[in-house]
N, C-alpha and C positions, 0 to 999 in steps of 0.2 A: 504493500500500499503505501510506503513511503517513497520506493523508487518511482510508482505512479504518480504521485504529486510532485516530485522533483522533475519527473518528465514533462507534465503539464506546465510546470512554472518554466522551465527551458524551451518549451516551443512557442511561449508569449513572444511578441516583439517587443523590441527595448519599451516603447511606450507601455506597453502593458506590464511590463516588470517595473516600472516606475508607479505606475496607478495601485499595484499590488503592494508594493513596499508602502506607499502612502497610507492606502487603506487599513492595512495590518499596524501601521504605525498608530492611528488616531483609534483603533480598537484596543490595542493596549494600553493607549492614555485612557480612555475610556474606562477601562476595566480596572487599573491600578492607579490612576491620577491621584482619587482624595488619599490613598493610603500613602503614596510617596511626595505629598503636598506639604511644603515646609509649615504651613500655618492653617488654620482651620477657615472656612470659608469666609466668615465676617470678621476676623480677625484685625484689628487696627497695629499696623507695625510701623508706623513712619509717621511724625507730625508734619512732614512735608508732602503735599500733595504733587503727583505727577513728577515724583523724582526719579533720577536716572539709576542707572545699574548698581549695584553694590553688594558687599558680601551679604549682607542681610536679606535682601532683596534682588535677586539675579536679575529680573524683568522690571525692577523699580515698582513703583507704587501707584495707585489710581486716584481718584478723584476724591476719594474719603481718607486715603493713606493705607488702604489695604493691599496687600503682597499681591502684585499681577500674576505672577507663575502661579499662586495656590489659587486665586480665582478661576485661571484658565484650566488648571487641572480637574477642577471639580466641575467647570461649565462645559467641559468636553464631555463628561458622562451624561448629561442632560441631552445634549445636541445628538450625540451618536445613538444614544439607546433608545431616545424617544422616536426618533426620524426612522431607525432601523425596526421597531416594535410596531410602528404604524404602518410601515411599508410592509411587513410581513401579514399583518393584520387585513390590509387591504388587498393585497395578492390573494390569501385564503379566503376571503368573502367574495371576491369578486370572482375568482376563478370557481369556487364551489356553487355561485349562481349561474356562471357562464354554463357549466356542465349540464345544470338542470335545464336550462334554456335550449341548449344544443339536442340533448337526449330526448327530453319530452316533446319540444317542438309547439307548434298549435298555438293555443291562448298561453301558455305558460309563457312560450318564448317571447310572445308580444307584448306581456304586460309586464315582464322582467326589462325588455329591451327600452319599452317607453318609461318605465319607472328610472332607469338610468339615463335616459336622454334628458329627462326633465331635469335630474340632480345634474348633469353636466351644465345645463343652461344657468345653473345659479353661478355668481361670479364665486370663486374661494375665498377671496380675503372678506367678501361681504358676509358670505354664509359663516365663517370662524367669527367676526366681530358680532354679528348678531347672537349666535352662542355664547361666544364669552360676556357678552352685554347682560343676557339672560341668566346665565348660571354662574359667572364669576371664573375667573381662571385658576385652573389647576392641572397637575400632572396627568391625572386619567382624562379630564374633557380634553386637552392638548393631545392626546393620543387619539382619542376617539375622533374628534373634529379632523384630523389630518388623515386617518383612515378613511372615513366616509368622503371626503373629497376626493381620493384617489381611487375609490372602487369602481367608479363607471369606466374610467381609462382602462383598467385593468381587465373589466368585464367585456369591453368590445374586442380587445385582445385575443382573450382566452375565447370567447364565444367563437370567433372566426377561426380559431385553430380547431376548436372541439366540432364544429360543423363540418370543416373537410374532413376530419379524423373518422367523425360518425359515418361517414357514407363508406367507408374503406372495408375490404373484403373481411379482415380479422374481427371487425365490430360486428359484422352484421352475422357472422359464423356464432360468435357469442351470443347475439340476440336468438339465433335460430336453436341454441342449445337450450332456452329458457333464461338466459342469467337475467337478473334484475338489473334496476337504474344504477343502484349503487356501485353493484361488482362491474358494469362495463364503464361507468365514470371513473371508477379509482383503479381498475386494474387493466383494463383495457386503454383507454383515451390520454388519463393524465400522464402515466409514464411518459409518451410520446410528447408529452408538451413542455416537460420539465426545462429544458435548456431555453427556449423562448421566453419562459415565464420567470427565469431565473434572471434573464436580463432586462425584463420588464420590471421586477422586483429592483433591480438595482437602479434603473432611472427614476422610479418612483422614491426611492431612497434620496437621490439628490433633490429632488423637487420638494419632498417634504424638509429637508433640511433648511432650504433656502425660503420655504413657507413660515417655519417657525422661527428662523432667524427675522425674517421679517414682520411677524408678529411680536417678537421680543423687541424689537426695534420700536414699535409702536408702545411698548410698554405694556403688552396684553400676553405675553409668554409668559416663561417662568419667573416667579416673583421673589422679590428680596426676602432674605439674606441671599439665597440663591439665585444662581444665573445659569444661563446657555451661553454661548459663544457671541447669539445675536444681542442679549442684554449687555454685554460686556462693553461690546461696541456702543449701543446707545447711551449707557451711563458714564460715559467717558468721552463723549464726542466733544466737549468743552475742551479737550487737550490735543485736538488736533492741530492747532496752530503751532504747539510747543513739539510736535512731532512724537508725542509721549507712546512709551511701548504699550500701554493700558489701552489704546484702540488700534495701534498697528498690528499687534500679535494677534488680538481675537479676530480681526479681519483677515490676516495671511490664514489662520487657521481655518477659517469657513472655505478660503479658496483653495487651499490645497486638499482639504478633504472632499470636495465637491469636484474638483478637477482630477484628483486621484480616482476617483471611483466612475467618471465618466472615460477615463483614459482606460481603466480596466473593463469596464463594460464595451467600449468599442473592440478591445482586442479579443474578446470573447463572443462577439457576434459570429453566429452560425455562417459558414463560408468565407468568413474574412481570412486574411493571413494571419497565421499564429506560429 
C-alpha cells in the first residue's frame, strides 16, 4: 500500500506535488496547531499593537497585542476543518439525492431536480446572511449553511454521472436479478463515480473556504475570542498600512490553502497528464 501511495505521488506533475504538499501542510497545521501554539488563543502578550517579529512573538502582535502565530495556528483549525466537513456533508447529501433521482426517475427525479434548481437560484451570500441573522452565528450553523449552499452543485454533477451509468449493461443485469434501489446505488453505480466525486469535493472545499472567509471578513463567521483565517484578516485590517504580519500572514495562508487545493485537483482530473 505504501508503495502504491508513493507511486501515485511520483506520477503527479510538479504542480500537483506542490499542491499536495500545501494541502498536507495545512491539514497538519489544522490538526496540531493548537497543541504547538506558543500561547492560548486570546492571550495578550505584548503591550505594543502590530509589533514586529521578536523572540516572544515570532510573527509579531495583532491589533490587541495578541500573538499572531498562536492566533494563526488556532484559526487554521476552524478554516480547514469547517470547510472540509461542509464539503464532505454537501457531497454526501448531494450524491445520495442524485442517486435516488437517477435510479427512481419520473416524478421523484423531477421534484428533486426542481428543488435543487430553486436552491441554486438563491444567492449564496444572501442565503447565509439571512440564516445567520435569524439564528445567530455558530460553528454548527456555519457548517450546515456551507453544506446546503453547495449541495445543488454536487447534485447536478452526481446526477449526470448516475444517469449515464444507470443505462449501462451491468446495472440492467443487477436490476434483472431483482436487486433493490439501495444495492444498485451503492454497489453498482457509486463505485464508478468516486474519482469525479472526489474532484468535485475538492472544488467544493475551495469554494467553502472562500465563502467562510468572506463571512468572517463581514464579522458573521467564527466569533471572538476564536477566529478563522478570514476573521484574522478582518480584525487586523487597520494594520495594512503598517505592513503588519497580523494581516499579511492570514491572507497568505488563505491563498496558499486554496491555490494548493486547486493545483492538486487539477493534477487529479481524469484524463489529465499525471
